VOGU-3710 file (C-alpha; in Angstrom, 3 decimals, decimal comma):
1> xxxxxxxxxx> -88,079/-41,532/88,531  -86,076/-38,808/90,174  -82,610/-37,784/89,071  -80,416/-36,149/91,654  -77,217/-34,444/90,620  -74,929/-33,248/93,365  -72,914/-30,121/92,762  -69,502/-30,992/94,200  -67,459/-27,977/93,170  -64,948/-26,856/95,730
11> xxxxxxxxxx> -63,977/-23,203/96,134  -60,278/-22,745/95,358  -58,102/-21,689/98,285  -55,986/-19,416/96,119  -56,955/-17,353/93,107  -54,342/-18,568/90,681  -55,239/-19,097/87,052  -54,739/-22,858/87,380  -57,201/-23,064/90,277  -59,768/-20,920/88,486
21> xxxxxxxxxx> -59,361/-22,999/85,333  -59,943/-26,227/87,277  -63,032/-24,765/88,956  -64,395/-23,493/85,640  -63,784/-26,901/84,084  -65,835/-28,550/86,860  -68,701/-26,100/86,290  -68,701/-26,760/82,538  -68,714/-30,532/83,073  -71,623/-30,178/85,514
31> xxxxxxxxxx> -73,703/-28,204/82,997  -72,931/-30,662/80,207  -74,054/-33,610/82,345  -77,156/-31,674/83,405  -78,011/-31,049/79,737  -77,536/-34,736/78,852  -79,814/-35,899/81,682  -82,369/-33,251/80,693  -82,344/-34,405/77,089  -82,853/-38,051/78,095
41> xxxxxxxxxx> -85,738/-36,970/80,325  -87,319/-35,002/77,454  -87,021/-37,951/75,053  -88,506/-40,249/77,694  -91,491/-37,930/78,186  -92,081/-37,707/74,425  -91,944/-41,498/74,154  -94,470/-41,965/76,950  -96,848/-39,455/75,366  -96,985/-41,679/72,269
51> xxxxxxxxxx> -97,783/-44,791/74,337  -101,203/-43,886/75,645  -102,751/-47,358/75,202  -101,521/-50,882/74,395  -101,092/-51,540/70,692  -101,605/-55,299/70,844  -103,249/-57,780/73,131  -100,957/-60,031/75,102  -102,243/-63,501/75,906  -105,209/-65,576/74,668
//
C-alpha cells in the first residue's frame, strides 16, 4: 500500500499577516495529516509483525 499526500500550498501574492496566517495554517494542517497517516502506518506494521503465521486452521 502506498500513501501519497500532495502538498497543495499556494504562495501568497502579498505579504499581509492574513495571507501568511492562512499559509501557515495550511502547513500545520499538512503536518498534522502527515503525522496521522504515519501513525496508522506504524500501527499497521506492528500488527503485521505479530501475525507471522495463522493461529487456527480454516476448513476441514
